[in-house]
C-alpha positions in Angstrom: 0.0 0.0 0.0 1.6 3.3 -1.0 2.1 6.0 1.6 0.0 9.1 1.3 1.2 12.7 1.4 2.2 14.1 4.8 -0.6 15.5 6.9 -0.5 17.9 9.9 -3.4 18.1 12.3 -4.1 19.9 15.6 -6.5 18.6 18.3 -7.0 17.1 21.7 -5.0 14.0 22.4 -7.1 11.3 24.2 -6.8 7.7 25.1 -9.8 5.4 24.3 -9.1 2.0 25.8 -5.5 1.4 24.6 -5.9 3.5 21.4 -4.6 7.1 21.1 -7.1 9.3 19.3 -7.0 12.9 18.2 -10.2 14.7 18.9 -10.7 17.5 16.3 -12.0 20.9 17.3 -14.9 20.8 14.8 -15.9 17.2 15.7 -14.7 13.9 14.6 -11.6 12.1 15.5 -8.5 10.3 14.1 -7.0 7.0 15.4 -3.3 7.4 15.8 -0.6 4.7 15.2 2.3 6.0 17.2 5.3 4.5 18.8 6.7 5.8 22.0 5.2 7.1 25.2 2.8 10.1 25.0 1.1 10.0 28.4 2.4 13.4 29.4 0.5 14.9 26.4 -2.9 13.2 27.1 -5.6 15.7 27.6 -3.6 18.4 25.9 -3.9 20.2 22.6 -1.2 18.7 20.3 0.1 18.9 16.7 0.4 15.6 14.9 2.5 15.1 11.8 2.3 11.9 9.8 0.5 10.2 6.9 -3.0 9.0 6.4 -3.0 5.2 6.6 -6.8 4.5 6.3 -10.2 6.1 6.6 -9.6 7.5 10.1 -6.0 6.4 10.8 -2.9 8.5 10.9 0.6 6.8 10.9 2.3 9.3 13.3 5.8 10.6 12.7 5.7 13.3 15.4 3.4 14.5 18.3 4.2 17.8 20.0 2.3 20.3 22.1 0.4 22.8 20.0 
């Protein structure tokens, strides 16, 4: 499966079960495929950089505070 173009999004980083999700300001959410530990950013507004991997999935390259 070819990788898509890079995407940058900002929203609220949440944990649903064991899945990281990015809650968008206008509604909707993205499931995040991310390596590493991001607990310190949970509940915070973040900027996510990565590529779209599916309908609602982002393969994350970077998560940082927004």
